[in-house]
MARBA-3410 file (N, C-alpha, C, O; in Angstrom, 1 decimal):
280
81.3,111.4,70.4,80.2,111.2,71.3,80.7,111.6,72.7,81.7,111.1,73.2 ~ 80.0,112.6,73.4,80.3,113.0,74.7,79.2,112.7,75.6,78.0,112.9,75.3 ~ 79.5,112.1,76.8,78.5,111.5,77.7,78.6,112.2,79.0,79.7,112.2,79.6 ~ 77.5,112.6,79.6,77.4,113.0,81.0,76.3,112.1,81.6,75.3,111.8,81.0 ~ 76.4,111.8,82.9,75.5,110.9,83.5,75.3,111.1,85.0,76.2,111.7,85.6
74.2,110.7,85.5,73.9,110.8,87.0,73.0,109.7,87.3,72.1,109.3,86.5 ~ 73.1,109.2,88.6,72.2,108.2,89.1,72.0,108.4,90.6,72.9,108.7,91.3 ~ 70.8,108.2,91.0,70.5,108.4,92.4,69.5,107.3,92.9,68.5,107.0,92.2 ~ 69.7,106.8,94.1,68.8,105.8,94.7,67.5,106.5,95.1,67.5,107.6,95.5 ~ 66.5,105.7,95.0,65.1,106.1,95.4,64.9,105.7,96.9,65.7,105.9,97.7
63.7,105.1,97.1,63.4,104.8,98.5,63.9,103.4,98.9,63.9,103.1,100.1 ~ 64.5,102.7,98.0,65.0,101.3,98.3,66.3,101.4,99.1,66.9,102.4,99.3 ~ 66.8,100.2,99.5,68.1,100.1,100.2,69.2,100.3,99.3,70.2,100.9,99.7 ~ 69.1,99.8,98.1,70.2,100.0,97.1,69.7,100.5,95.8,68.5,100.3,95.5 ~ 70.6,101.2,95.0,70.2,101.6,93.7,70.3,100.4,92.8,71.3,99.8,92.6
69.1,100.1,92.2,69.1,99.0,91.2,69.2,99.4,89.8,69.0,98.6,88.9 ~ 69.5,100.6,89.5,69.9,101.1,88.2,71.4,101.0,88.0,72.2,100.8,89.0 ~ 71.8,101.0,86.7,73.3,101.1,86.5,73.4,101.8,85.1,72.5,101.7,84.2 ~ 74.6,102.4,84.9,74.9,103.1,83.6,76.3,102.8,83.3,77.2,103.0,84.2 ~ 76.6,102.5,82.1,78.0,102.2,81.6,78.2,103.0,80.3,77.3,103.1,79.5
79.4,103.5,80.1,79.7,104.2,78.9,81.1,104.0,78.4,82.0,103.7,79.2 ~ 81.3,104.0,77.1,82.6,103.9,76.5,82.6,105.0,75.4,81.6,105.7,75.3 ~ 83.7,105.2,74.7,83.8,106.2,73.7,82.7,106.1,72.6,82.4,107.1,71.9 ~ 82.2,104.9,72.4,81.2,104.6,71.3,79.9,104.0,71.8,79.0,103.8,70.9 ~ 79.7,103.8,73.1,78.5,103.2,73.5,78.0,103.6,74.9,78.8,104.0,75.7
76.7,103.5,75.1,76.1,103.8,76.4,75.1,102.7,76.7,74.3,102.4,75.8 ~ 75.1,102.2,77.9,74.1,101.2,78.4,73.5,101.7,79.7,74.2,102.1,80.6 ~ 72.2,101.7,79.7,71.4,102.1,80.9,70.5,101.0,81.3,69.7,100.6,80.4 ~ 70.5,100.5,82.5,69.7,99.4,83.0,68.9,99.8,84.2,69.4,100.6,85.0 ~ 67.7,99.3,84.4,66.9,99.5,85.5,66.4,98.1,86.0,65.5,97.5,85.4
67.0,97.7,87.2,66.6,96.4,87.7,65.2,96.5,88.3,64.8,97.4,88.9 ~ 64.4,95.4,88.0,63.0,95.3,88.5,63.0,95.0,90.0,63.6,94.0,90.4 ~ 62.4,95.8,90.8,62.4,95.6,92.2,61.7,94.4,92.6,60.7,94.0,92.0 ~ 62.2,93.7,93.6,61.6,92.5,94.2,61.2,92.8,95.6,62.0,92.9,96.5 ~ 59.8,92.9,95.8,59.4,93.1,97.2,59.9,92.1,98.2,60.1,90.9,97.9
60.2,92.6,99.4,60.9,91.7,100.4,60.1,90.5,100.8,60.6,89.5,101.2 ~ 58.7,90.6,100.6,57.9,89.5,101.1,57.7,88.4,100.0,57.0,87.4,100.2 ~ 58.3,88.6,98.8,58.2,87.6,97.7,59.5,86.9,97.6,60.6,87.4,98.0 ~ 59.4,85.6,97.1,60.6,84.8,97.0,61.6,85.3,95.9,61.1,86.0,95.0 ~ 62.8,85.0,96.0,63.8,85.3,95.0,64.7,84.1,94.8,65.3,83.6,95.7
64.8,83.7,93.5,65.6,82.5,93.2,67.1,82.7,93.1,67.9,81.8,92.9 ~ 67.5,84.0,93.2,69.0,84.3,93.1,69.5,84.9,94.4,68.9,85.7,95.0 ~ 70.6,84.3,94.9,71.2,84.8,96.1,71.9,86.1,96.0,72.2,86.7,97.0 ~ 72.2,86.5,94.8,73.0,87.7,94.6,72.2,89.0,94.6,72.7,90.0,95.1 ~ 71.0,88.9,94.1,70.1,90.1,94.1,70.2,90.9,92.9,71.0,90.7,92.0
69.3,91.8,92.8,69.1,92.6,91.5,70.3,93.6,91.3,70.7,93.6,90.1 ~ 70.8,94.3,92.3,71.9,95.2,91.9,73.1,94.5,91.3,73.7,95.0,90.4 ~ 73.4,93.3,91.9,74.5,92.4,91.3,74.2,92.1,89.8,75.0,92.2,89.0 ~ 72.9,91.7,89.6,72.5,91.3,88.2,72.7,92.4,87.2,73.3,92.2,86.1 ~ 72.3,93.6,87.6,72.3,94.7,86.6,73.8,95.1,86.4,74.1,95.5,85.3
74.6,95.1,87.4,76.0,95.4,87.2,76.7,94.4,86.3,77.4,94.8,85.4 ~ 76.4,93.1,86.5,77.0,92.1,85.6,76.5,92.2,84.2,77.3,92.2,83.2 ~ 75.2,92.4,84.0,74.7,92.5,82.7,75.2,93.8,82.0,75.5,93.7,80.8 ~ 75.3,94.9,82.7,75.7,96.1,82.0,77.2,96.0,81.6,77.5,96.5,80.5 ~ 78.0,95.5,82.4,79.4,95.3,82.1,79.6,94.4,80.8,80.3,94.7,79.9
78.8,93.3,80.8,78.9,92.4,79.7,78.4,93.1,78.4,79.0,92.9,77.3 ~ 77.3,93.8,78.5,76.8,94.5,77.3,77.7,95.5,76.7,77.9,95.6,75.5 ~ 78.4,96.3,77.6,79.3,97.3,77.1,80.5,96.7,76.4,80.9,97.2,75.4 ~ 81.0,95.6,76.9,82.0,94.9,76.2,81.6,94.3,74.9,82.3,94.4,73.9 ~ 80.4,93.7,74.8,79.9,93.1,73.6,79.6,94.1,72.5,79.9,93.8,71.3
79.0,95.3,72.8,78.7,96.2,71.8,79.9,96.9,71.2,79.8,97.7,70.3 ~ 81.1,96.7,71.8,82.3,97.3,71.2,82.7,96.6,69.9,83.5,97.1,69.2 ~ 82.1,95.4,69.6,82.3,94.7,68.4,81.2,95.1,67.4,80.1,94.7,67.5 ~ 81.6,95.9,66.4,80.6,96.4,65.4,80.0,95.3,64.6,79.0,95.5,63.9 ~ 80.6,94.1,64.6,80.0,93.0,63.8,78.9,92.3,64.6,78.2,91.4,64.0
78.7,92.7,65.8,77.7,92.1,66.6,76.5,93.1,66.7,76.7,94.2,67.1 ~ 75.3,92.6,66.3,74.1,93.5,66.5,73.8,93.7,67.9,74.2,92.9,68.8 ~ 73.0,94.7,68.2,72.6,94.9,69.6,71.8,93.8,70.2,71.9,93.5,71.4 ~ 70.9,93.2,69.4,70.1,92.1,69.8,71.0,90.9,70.1,70.9,90.2,71.1 ~ 72.0,90.7,69.3,73.0,89.6,69.5,73.7,89.8,70.8,74.0,88.9,71.6
74.1,91.1,71.0,74.9,91.4,72.2,74.0,91.2,73.5,74.5,90.6,74.5 ~ 72.7,91.5,73.4,71.9,91.3,74.6,71.7,89.8,74.8,71.7,89.3,76.0 ~ 71.5,89.0,73.7,71.3,87.6,73.9,72.6,87.0,74.6,72.5,86.2,75.5 ~ 73.7,87.4,74.1,75.0,86.8,74.6,75.2,87.3,76.1,75.7,86.5,76.9 ~ 74.9,88.5,76.4,75.1,89.1,77.7,74.2,88.3,78.7,74.7,88.0,79.8
73.0,88.1,78.4,72.1,87.3,79.3,72.7,85.9,79.5,72.7,85.4,80.6 ~ 73.2,85.3,78.5,73.7,83.9,78.6,75.0,84.0,79.5,75.2,83.1,80.3 ~ 75.8,85.0,79.3,77.0,85.1,80.1,76.7,85.3,81.6,77.4,84.7,82.4 ~ 75.7,86.1,81.9,75.4,86.3,83.3,74.7,85.0,83.9,75.0,84.7,85.0 ~ 73.9,84.4,83.1,73.4,83.1,83.5,74.5,82.1,84.0,74.5,81.5,85.0
75.6,82.1,83.2,76.7,81.2,83.5,77.4,81.6,84.8,78.1,80.7,85.4 ~ 77.3,82.8,85.2,78.0,83.3,86.4,77.3,82.7,87.7,78.0,82.6,88.7 ~ 76.0,82.4,87.6,75.3,82.0,88.8,74.4,80.9,88.6,73.5,80.7,89.5 ~ 74.5,80.1,87.6,73.5,79.0,87.4,73.8,77.9,88.4,72.9,77.1,88.7 ~ 75.0,77.8,88.9,75.3,76.7,89.9,74.9,77.1,91.3,74.8,76.2,92.2
74.7,78.4,91.6,74.3,78.8,92.9,72.9,79.2,93.1,72.4,79.4,94.2 ~ 72.2,79.5,91.9,70.9,80.1,92.0,69.9,79.3,91.2,70.3,78.6,90.3 ~ 68.6,79.4,91.5,67.5,78.7,90.9,67.0,79.5,89.7,66.1,80.3,89.8 ~ 67.6,79.4,88.5,67.3,80.2,87.4,66.1,79.7,86.6,65.8,80.4,85.6 ~ 65.5,78.6,87.0,64.4,78.1,86.3,63.1,78.6,86.9,62.0,78.1,86.5
63.1,79.6,87.8,61.9,80.1,88.4,61.5,81.4,87.8,62.3,82.0,87.1 ~ 60.3,81.8,88.1,59.8,83.1,87.7,60.5,84.2,88.6,60.7,85.3,88.1 ~ 60.9,83.9,89.8,61.4,84.8,90.7,62.9,84.9,90.6,63.7,84.5,91.4 ~ 63.4,85.5,89.5,64.8,85.8,89.2,65.0,87.3,88.9,64.0,87.9,88.5 ~ 66.2,87.8,89.1,66.4,89.2,88.8,66.1,89.5,87.3,66.3,88.6,86.5
65.7,90.7,87.1,65.3,91.1,85.7,65.6,92.6,85.6,65.7,93.3,86.6 ~ 65.8,93.0,84.3,66.1,94.4,84.1,65.6,94.9,82.8,65.5,94.2,81.8 ~ 65.3,96.2,82.8,65.0,96.9,81.5,66.4,97.2,80.9,67.4,97.2,81.5 ~ 66.4,97.6,79.6,67.6,97.9,78.9,67.4,99.0,77.9,66.4,99.1,77.2 ~ 68.3,100.0,77.9,68.4,100.9,76.8,69.9,101.1,76.4,70.7,101.3,77.3
70.2,101.1,75.2,71.6,101.3,74.8,71.7,101.8,73.4,70.8,101.6,72.5 ~ 72.8,102.5,73.2,73.1,103.1,71.9,74.6,102.8,71.6,75.4,102.5,72.4 ~ 74.9,102.8,70.2,76.3,102.6,69.8,76.5,103.3,68.5,75.8,103.3,67.6 ~ 77.7,104.0,68.5,78.2,104.6,67.3,78.8,103.5,66.5,79.7,102.8,67.0 ~ 78.5,103.4,65.2,79.1,102.4,64.4,79.3,103.0,63.0,78.3,103.1,62.2
80.5,103.3,62.7,80.9,104.0,61.5,80.1,105.3,61.3,80.3,106.2,62.1 ~ 79.2,105.4,60.4,78.4,106.6,60.2,77.0,106.5,60.7,76.1,107.3,60.2 ~ 76.7,105.5,61.6,75.3,105.4,62.0,75.3,105.2,63.6,76.3,105.0,64.2 ~ 74.1,105.4,64.1,73.8,105.2,65.5,72.8,104.1,65.7,71.7,104.2,65.2 ~ 73.2,103.0,66.3,72.3,101.9,66.6,71.7,102.1,67.9,72.3,102.6,68.8
70.5,101.6,68.1,69.8,101.7,69.4,69.0,100.5,69.7,68.5,99.8,68.8 ~ 68.8,100.2,71.0,67.9,99.1,71.4,67.2,99.5,72.7,67.9,100.1,73.6 ~ 66.0,99.2,72.8,65.2,99.5,74.1,64.4,98.2,74.4,63.7,97.7,73.5 ~ 64.4,97.8,75.6,63.6,96.6,76.1,63.0,97.0,77.4,63.7,97.3,78.4 ~ 61.7,97.0,77.4,60.9,97.4,78.6,60.9,98.9,78.8,61.3,99.6,77.9
60.6,99.4,80.0,60.1,100.8,80.1,61.2,101.8,80.4,60.9,102.9,81.0 ~ 62.5,101.6,80.0,63.4,102.7,79.8,63.0,103.6,78.7,62.2,103.2,77.8 ~ 63.5,104.8,78.6,63.1,105.7,77.5,64.4,106.2,76.8,65.4,106.5,77.5 ~ 64.4,106.1,75.5,65.5,106.7,74.7,65.0,107.9,73.9,64.0,107.7,73.2 ~ 65.6,109.0,74.0,65.3,110.2,73.3,66.4,110.5,72.3,67.6,110.5,72.6
66.0,110.7,71.0,67.0,111.0,70.0,66.5,112.3,69.3,65.5,112.4,68.7 ~ 67.4,113.3,69.4,67.1,114.6,68.7,67.6,114.6,67.3,68.8,114.5,67.1 ~ 66.7,114.6,66.3,67.1,114.5,64.9,67.1,115.8,64.2,67.1,115.9,63.0 ~ 67.1,116.9,65.0,67.1,118.2,64.4,65.7,118.7,64.1,65.4,119.9,64.4 ~ 64.9,117.9,63.4,63.5,118.3,63.1,62.5,117.8,64.1,61.3,118.0,63.9
63.0,117.3,65.2,62.1,116.8,66.2,62.8,115.7,67.1,63.8,115.2,66.7 ~ 62.2,115.4,68.2,62.7,114.5,69.1,61.9,113.2,69.0,60.7,113.1,69.1 ~ 62.7,112.1,68.7,62.0,110.8,68.7,62.2,110.1,70.0,63.3,110.0,70.6 ~ 61.0,109.7,70.6,61.0,109.0,71.9,60.8,107.5,71.6,59.7,107.1,71.0 ~ 61.7,106.7,72.0,61.6,105.2,71.8,61.3,104.6,73.1,62.1,104.7,74.0
60.1,104.1,73.2,59.6,103.5,74.5,59.0,102.2,74.2,58.4,101.9,73.2 ~ 59.0,101.3,75.2,58.4,100.0,75.2,57.5,99.9,76.4,58.0,99.6,77.5 ~ 56.2,100.1,76.2,55.3,100.1,77.4,54.4,98.9,77.5,53.3,98.9,78.0 ~ 54.9,97.8,76.9,54.1,96.6,77.0,53.8,96.1,78.4,52.7,95.5,78.6 ~ 54.6,96.4,79.4,54.3,96.1,80.7,53.1,96.7,81.2,52.4,96.2,82.1
52.7,97.9,80.7,51.5,98.6,81.1,50.2,98.0,80.5,49.1,98.4,80.9 ~ 50.4,97.0,79.6,49.3,96.4,78.9,48.8,95.1,79.6,47.9,94.5,79.1 ~ 49.5,94.7,80.6,49.2,93.5,81.3,48.8,93.7,82.8,49.2,94.8,83.3 ~ 48.2,92.8,83.4,47.8,92.9,84.8,47.1,94.2,85.2,47.5,94.8,86.2 ~ 46.2,94.6,84.3,45.6,95.9,84.5,44.9,96.1,85.8,45.0,97.1,86.4
44.2,95.1,86.3,43.4,95.2,87.6,44.4,95.4,88.7,44.2,96.3,89.6 ~ 45.5,94.6,88.7,46.4,94.6,89.8,47.2,96.0,89.7,47.6,96.5,90.7 ~ 47.5,96.4,88.5,48.2,97.7,88.3,47.4,98.9,88.9,47.9,99.7,89.5 ~ 46.1,98.9,88.5,45.3,100.0,89.1,45.2,100.0,90.6,45.2,101.0,91.2 ~ 45.2,98.8,91.2,45.1,98.7,92.6,46.4,99.2,93.2,46.4,99.8,94.2
47.6,98.8,92.6,48.9,99.2,93.1,49.2,100.7,93.0,50.0,101.2,93.7 ~ 48.4,101.3,92.1,48.6,102.8,91.9,47.8,103.6,92.9,47.9,104.8,93.0 ~ 46.9,102.9,93.6,46.1,103.6,94.6,46.9,103.9,95.9,47.6,103.0,96.4 ~ 46.9,105.1,96.3,47.7,105.5,97.4,47.0,105.2,98.7,46.0,104.5,98.8 ~ 47.5,105.7,99.8,48.8,106.5,99.9,50.0,105.6,99.8,50.0,104.5,100.4
51.0,106.0,99.1,52.3,105.2,99.0,52.9,105.2,100.4,52.7,106.1,101.2 ~ 53.7,104.2,100.6,54.4,104.1,101.9,53.7,103.4,103.0,54.2,103.2,104.1 ~ 52.5,102.9,102.7,51.7,102.2,103.8,51.8,100.7,103.6,52.1,100.3,102.4 ~ 51.6,99.9,104.6,51.6,98.5,104.4,50.6,98.0,103.4,50.8,97.0,102.7 ~ 49.4,98.6,103.4,48.4,98.2,102.5,48.8,98.5,101.0,48.6,97.6,100.1
49.5,99.6,100.8,50.0,99.9,99.4,51.1,98.9,99.1,51.1,98.4,97.9 ~ 52.0,98.6,100.0,53.0,97.6,99.7,52.5,96.3,99.4,53.0,95.6,98.5 ~ 51.4,95.9,100.0,50.8,94.6,99.7,50.2,94.5,98.3,50.3,93.5,97.6 ~ 49.6,95.7,97.9,49.1,95.7,96.5,50.2,95.7,95.5,50.0,95.1,94.4 ~ 51.3,96.3,95.8,52.4,96.3,94.9,53.0,94.8,94.8,53.3,94.4,93.7
53.1,94.1,95.9,53.5,92.8,95.9,52.6,91.9,95.1,53.0,91.0,94.3 ~ 51.3,92.1,95.2,50.3,91.4,94.4,50.5,91.6,92.9,50.4,90.7,92.1 ~ 50.8,92.9,92.5,51.1,93.2,91.1,52.3,92.5,90.6,52.3,91.9,89.6 ~ 53.4,92.5,91.4,54.7,91.9,91.0,54.5,90.4,90.8,55.0,89.8,89.9 ~ 53.7,89.8,91.7,53.4,88.3,91.6,52.8,88.0,90.3,53.2,87.0,89.7
51.8,88.8,89.9,51.2,88.5,88.6,52.2,88.8,87.4,52.2,88.1,86.5 ~ 52.9,89.9,87.5,53.8,90.3,86.5,54.9,89.2,86.2,55.3,89.0,85.1 ~ 55.4,88.7,87.3,56.4,87.6,87.2,55.9,86.5,86.3,56.7,85.9,85.5 ~ 54.7,86.1,86.4,54.1,85.0,85.6,54.0,85.4,84.1,53.9,84.5,83.3 ~ 54.0,86.7,83.8,53.8,87.2,82.5,55.1,87.7,81.8,55.0,88.0,80.6
56.2,87.6,82.5,57.4,88.1,81.9,57.9,87.1,80.9,57.9,85.9,81.1 ~ 58.4,87.7,79.8,59.0,86.9,78.7,58.2,85.7,78.2,58.6,84.6,78.0 ~ 56.9,86.0,78.1,55.9,85.1,77.5,55.0,85.8,76.5,54.7,87.0,76.7 ~ 54.6,85.1,75.4,53.7,85.7,74.5,52.4,86.2,75.2,51.9,85.5,76.1 ~ 52.0,87.4,74.8,50.9,88.0,75.5,51.2,88.7,76.8,50.4,89.4,77.4
52.5,88.6,77.2,53.0,89.4,78.4,53.9,90.5,78.0,53.6,91.3,77.0 ~ 55.0,90.6,78.6,55.9,91.7,78.3,57.3,91.1,78.4,57.5,90.0,78.9 ~ 58.3,91.8,78.0,59.7,91.3,77.8,60.7,92.1,78.6,60.7,93.4,78.5 ~ 61.6,91.4,79.3,62.7,92.1,80.0,63.9,91.2,79.9,63.8,90.0,79.5 ~ 65.1,91.7,80.3,66.3,91.0,80.3,66.3,90.2,81.7,66.4,90.9,82.7
66.2,88.9,81.6,66.3,88.1,82.9,67.2,86.9,82.6,68.4,87.0,82.4 ~ 66.6,85.7,82.5,67.4,84.5,82.2,67.1,83.9,80.9,67.8,83.0,80.4 ~ 66.1,84.4,80.2,65.8,83.9,78.8,66.4,84.8,77.8,65.9,85.9,77.6 ~ 67.4,84.3,77.1,68.1,85.2,76.1,67.2,85.5,74.9,67.5,86.4,74.2 ~ 66.1,84.7,74.7,65.2,85.0,73.6,64.5,86.3,73.7,63.9,86.8,72.8
64.5,86.9,75.0,63.8,88.2,75.2,64.5,89.2,74.3,63.8,90.2,74.0 ~ 65.7,89.1,74.0,66.4,90.1,73.1,65.7,90.2,71.8,65.8,91.3,71.2 ~ 65.1,89.2,71.3,64.5,89.2,70.0,63.2,90.1,70.0,62.7,90.5,69.0 ~ 62.7,90.4,71.2,61.5,91.3,71.4,61.9,92.7,71.6,61.0,93.6,71.7 ~ 63.1,93.1,71.6,63.5,94.5,71.9,63.2,95.3,70.7,63.2,94.9,69.5
63.0,96.6,70.9,62.8,97.6,69.9,64.2,98.1,69.4,65.0,98.5,70.3 ~ 64.5,97.9,68.2,65.8,98.3,67.7,65.7,99.2,66.5,64.6,99.3,65.8 ~ 66.8,99.9,66.2,66.8,100.8,65.0,68.2,101.4,64.7,69.1,101.2,65.5 ~ 68.3,102.0,63.6,69.5,102.7,63.2,69.2,104.0,62.5,68.3,104.1,61.7 ~ 70.0,105.0,62.9,69.8,106.3,62.3,71.2,106.9,61.9,72.2,106.5,62.5
71.2,107.7,60.8,72.4,108.2,60.4,73.0,109.2,61.4,72.2,110.0,61.9 ~ 74.3,109.2,61.7,74.8,110.1,62.7,74.7,111.5,62.3,74.7,112.4,63.1 ~ 74.7,111.8,61.0,74.6,113.2,60.5,73.2,113.8,60.9,73.1,115.0,61.0 ~ 72.2,112.9,61.2,70.9,113.4,61.7,70.9,113.7,63.2,70.0,114.5,63.6 ~ 71.7,113.1,63.9,71.6,113.1,65.4,72.3,114.2,66.0,73.5,114.4,65.8
71.6,115.0,66.8,72.2,116.1,67.5,72.6,115.8,69.0,73.7,116.0,69.4 ~ 71.6,115.1,69.6,71.8,114.7,71.0,70.9,113.6,71.3,69.9,113.3,70.6 ~ 71.1,112.9,72.4,70.3,111.8,72.8,70.3,111.7,74.4,71.1,112.3,75.0 ~ 69.3,111.0,74.9,69.2,110.7,76.3,68.7,109.3,76.5,67.8,108.9,75.9 ~ 69.3,108.6,77.5,68.8,107.3,78.0,68.4,107.5,79.4,69.1,107.9,80.3
67.1,107.1,79.7,66.5,107.4,81.0,65.9,106.1,81.6,65.2,105.4,80.8 ~ 66.1,105.8,82.8,65.2,104.9,83.5,63.9,105.6,83.8,63.8,106.8,83.8 ~ 62.9,104.7,84.2,61.6,105.4,84.4,61.5,106.3,85.6,60.7,107.1,85.7 ~ 62.5,106.1,86.5,62.6,107.1,87.6,63.1,108.5,87.2,62.9,109.4,87.9 ~ 63.8,108.5,86.0,64.3,109.8,85.5,63.4,110.4,84.4,63.6,111.5,84.0
62.4,109.6,84.0,61.5,110.2,82.9,60.2,110.6,83.5,59.3,111.0,82.8 ~ 60.1,110.6,84.9,58.8,110.9,85.5,58.3,112.3,85.3,57.1,112.5,85.2 ~ 59.2,113.3,85.1,58.7,114.7,84.9,57.8,114.7,83.6,57.0,115.6,83.5 ~ 58.0,113.8,82.7,57.2,113.8,81.5,56.1,112.8,81.6,54.9,113.2,81.4 ~ 56.4,111.5,81.8,55.4,110.5,81.6,54.6,110.2,82.8,53.6,109.4,82.7
55.0,110.7,84.0,54.2,110.5,85.2,53.6,111.8,85.7,52.4,111.9,86.0 ~ 54.4,112.8,85.8,54.0,114.1,86.4,53.5,115.1,85.3,52.7,115.9,85.6 ~ 53.9,114.9,84.1,53.4,115.8,83.0,53.8,117.2,83.1,53.1,118.1,82.6 ~ 54.9,117.5,83.8,55.3,118.9,84.0,56.3,119.4,82.9,56.5,120.6,82.8 ~ 56.8,118.5,82.1,57.7,118.8,81.0,57.3,117.9,79.8,56.6,116.9,80.0
57.7,118.4,78.6,57.6,117.5,77.4,59.0,117.0,77.2,60.0,117.4,77.8 ~ 59.1,116.0,76.2,60.4,115.4,75.9,61.4,116.5,75.5,62.6,116.4,75.8 ~ 61.0,117.4,74.6,61.9,118.4,74.2,62.4,119.3,75.3,63.6,119.6,75.4 ~ 61.6,119.6,76.3,62.0,120.4,77.4,62.9,119.6,78.3,63.9,120.2,78.9 ~ 62.7,118.3,78.5,63.6,117.5,79.2,65.0,117.5,78.6,66.0,117.5,79.4
65.0,117.3,77.3,66.3,117.3,76.7,67.0,118.7,76.8,68.2,118.7,77.0 ~ 66.3,119.7,76.8,66.8,121.1,77.0,67.4,121.2,78.4,68.5,121.8,78.6 ~ 66.7,120.7,79.4,67.2,120.7,80.8,68.5,119.9,80.9,69.5,120.4,81.5 ~ 68.6,118.7,80.2,69.8,117.9,80.2,70.9,118.7,79.6,72.1,118.6,80.1 ~ 70.7,119.3,78.5,71.7,120.0,77.7,72.3,121.2,78.4,73.4,121.6,78.3
71.4,121.9,79.2,71.9,123.2,79.8,72.3,123.0,81.2,73.2,123.7,81.7 ~ 71.7,122.1,82.0,72.0,121.9,83.4,72.5,120.6,83.8,73.1,120.4,84.8 ~ 72.3,119.6,82.9,72.9,118.3,83.2,72.0,117.3,83.9,70.9,117.6,84.4 ~ 72.4,116.0,83.8,71.6,114.9,84.4,71.3,115.1,85.9,70.2,114.8,86.4 ~ 72.2,115.6,86.7,72.0,115.8,88.1,70.8,116.7,88.4,70.0,116.6,89.3
70.7,117.8,87.5,69.7,118.8,87.7,68.3,118.1,87.4,67.3,118.4,88.0 ~ 68.3,117.2,86.4,67.0,116.6,86.0,66.6,115.7,87.2,65.4,115.7,87.6 ~ 67.5,115.0,87.9,67.1,114.2,89.0,66.7,115.0,90.2,65.7,114.7,90.9 ~ 67.4,116.1,90.4,67.0,117.0,91.5,65.6,117.6,91.3,64.9,117.7,92.3 ~ 65.3,118.0,90.1,64.0,118.5,89.9,62.9,117.4,90.0,61.8,117.7,90.5
63.2,116.2,89.6,62.3,115.1,89.8,62.1,114.8,91.3,60.9,114.6,91.7 ~ 63.1,114.9,92.1,63.0,114.7,93.6,62.1,115.8,94.2,61.3,115.5,95.1 ~ 62.2,117.0,93.7,61.4,118.1,94.2,59.9,117.8,93.9,59.1,118.1,94.8 ~ 59.6,117.3,92.7,58.2,117.0,92.4,57.7,115.9,93.3,56.6,115.9,93.8 ~ 58.5,114.9,93.5,58.1,113.7,94.4,57.9,114.2,95.8,56.9,113.7,96.4
58.7,115.1,96.3,58.5,115.5,97.7,57.3,116.4,97.8,56.7,116.5,98.9 ~ 56.9,117.0,96.7,55.7,117.9,96.8,54.4,117.0,96.8,53.3,117.5,97.1 ~ 54.5,115.7,96.5,53.4,114.8,96.5,53.8,113.5,97.1,53.8,112.5,96.4 ~ 54.2,113.4,98.4,54.8,112.3,98.9,53.9,111.0,99.0,54.5,109.9,99.0 ~ 52.6,111.2,99.1,51.8,110.0,99.2,51.1,109.6,97.9,50.3,108.7,97.8
51.5,110.2,96.8,51.0,109.9,95.5,49.5,110.3,95.2,48.8,109.6,94.4 ~ 49.1,111.3,95.9,47.7,111.7,95.8,47.5,112.4,94.4,46.5,112.2,93.7 ~ 48.4,113.3,94.1,48.3,114.0,92.8,48.8,113.2,91.6,48.2,113.1,90.6 ~ 49.9,112.5,91.8,50.5,111.6,90.8,50.6,110.2,91.3,51.7,109.9,91.9 ~ 49.6,109.4,91.1,49.7,108.0,91.6,50.9,107.3,91.0,51.2,107.4,89.8
51.6,106.5,91.9,52.8,105.8,91.4,53.1,104.6,92.4,52.5,104.6,93.5 ~ 53.9,103.7,92.0,54.2,102.5,92.8,55.2,102.9,94.0,55.1,102.3,95.1 ~ 56.0,103.9,93.8,57.0,104.3,94.9,56.9,105.8,95.0,56.8,106.5,93.9 ~ 57.1,106.3,96.2,57.2,107.7,96.3,58.3,108.3,95.5,58.2,109.3,94.8 ~ 59.5,107.6,95.6,60.7,108.0,94.9,61.4,106.8,94.3,61.7,105.9,95.1
61.7,106.8,93.1,62.3,105.6,92.4,63.7,105.9,92.1,64.2,107.1,92.0 ~ 64.5,104.8,92.0,65.9,105.0,91.5,65.8,105.8,90.1,64.9,105.5,89.3 ~ 66.7,106.7,90.0,66.7,107.5,88.7,68.1,107.6,88.1,69.0,107.9,88.8 ~ 68.1,107.3,86.8,69.4,107.4,86.1,69.2,108.0,84.8,68.2,107.7,84.0 ~ 70.1,108.9,84.4,70.0,109.6,83.1,71.4,109.7,82.5,72.3,110.1,83.2
71.5,109.4,81.3,72.7,109.6,80.5,72.4,110.5,79.3,71.5,110.3,78.5 ~ 73.1,111.6,79.3,72.9,112.6,78.2,74.1,112.5,77.3,75.3,112.5,77.7 ~ 73.8,112.5,76.0,74.8,112.3,74.9,74.7,113.4,73.9,73.6,113.6,73.4 ~ 75.8,114.1,73.6,75.8,115.0,72.5,76.9,114.5,71.5,77.8,113.8,71.8 ~ 76.7,114.9,70.3,77.5,114.4,69.2,78.2,115.6,68.5,77.8,116.7,68.5
79.4,115.2,67.9,80.1,116.2,67.2,80.8,117.2,68.1,81.4,116.7,69.1 ~ 80.8,118.5,67.8,81.5,119.5,68.6,80.7,120.2,69.6,81.1,121.2,70.1 ~ 79.4,119.7,69.8,78.6,120.4,70.8,79.2,120.3,72.2,79.8,119.3,72.5 ~ 78.9,121.3,73.0,79.4,121.2,74.4,78.2,121.1,75.3,77.1,121.6,75.0 ~ 78.4,120.6,76.5,77.3,120.5,77.4,77.9,120.6,78.8,79.1,120.9,79.0
77.0,120.3,79.8,77.4,120.5,81.2,78.4,119.6,81.9,79.5,119.6,81.5 ~ 77.9,118.9,82.9,78.8,118.3,83.9,79.2,116.9,83.5,78.7,116.3,82.6 ~ 80.3,116.5,84.2,80.6,115.0,84.2,80.9,114.4,82.9,80.4,113.3,82.7 ~ 81.6,115.0,82.0,81.9,114.3,80.7,82.6,113.0,80.9,83.5,112.9,81.8 ~ 82.3,112.1,80.1,83.0,110.8,80.2,83.4,110.4,78.8,84.0,109.3,78.6
END
């Protein structure tokens, strides 16, 4: 397994994505942004949370006897233990993250996706897109309001805060949606699967800031996005995404919550295939 990766901050102060890789595993996380005008029960913040969770996950999935769901449950518990004495973890306002990860295990590839990261797996006869869009099925009225532009205005920021307020009440609850936060039971709601390694040619793990060319802008298909990754690399994907965002800075053509989001892409090829930049 050969991995190349890139990550870039969006309009926020810090990059709330993280990516970790080992010879047999890749983990990509996207921390859920917390508007400055809303409370937060953790003094460490979202970037700290995603770094700790990603490190723990990469260590845990190195044990092939541990399923990916078990690894996610254990990682959430481990991170809870790091800050339960300093932070109010019994609130809705705690750091949270999406999760996408893969692992080579003997002759198979295991995968897990929780919330709106995207996993692409090229099986030779087509690209399988593994996505969890349950967050888009809740708070519909608030979501439609938050997508109304122009982005970057105080009015738009207020609508996004209203959406996050409602979403926080619906996280990790039946009828809502599921993310990695403080409830380890969220791992049981993740999308998981296993495919034979002989079927897999290449794969990509994307935060929603790196999947925009397909699922927000509609300028590429998944197959074309994989082709871009394989020929030019993850940095080129993010650069092209930024070009599209700059062409529509206020969200008039492509409504979105942020003009520019944190973007992280990990491209993985298998066997003897070669690819672009930044091998890990």
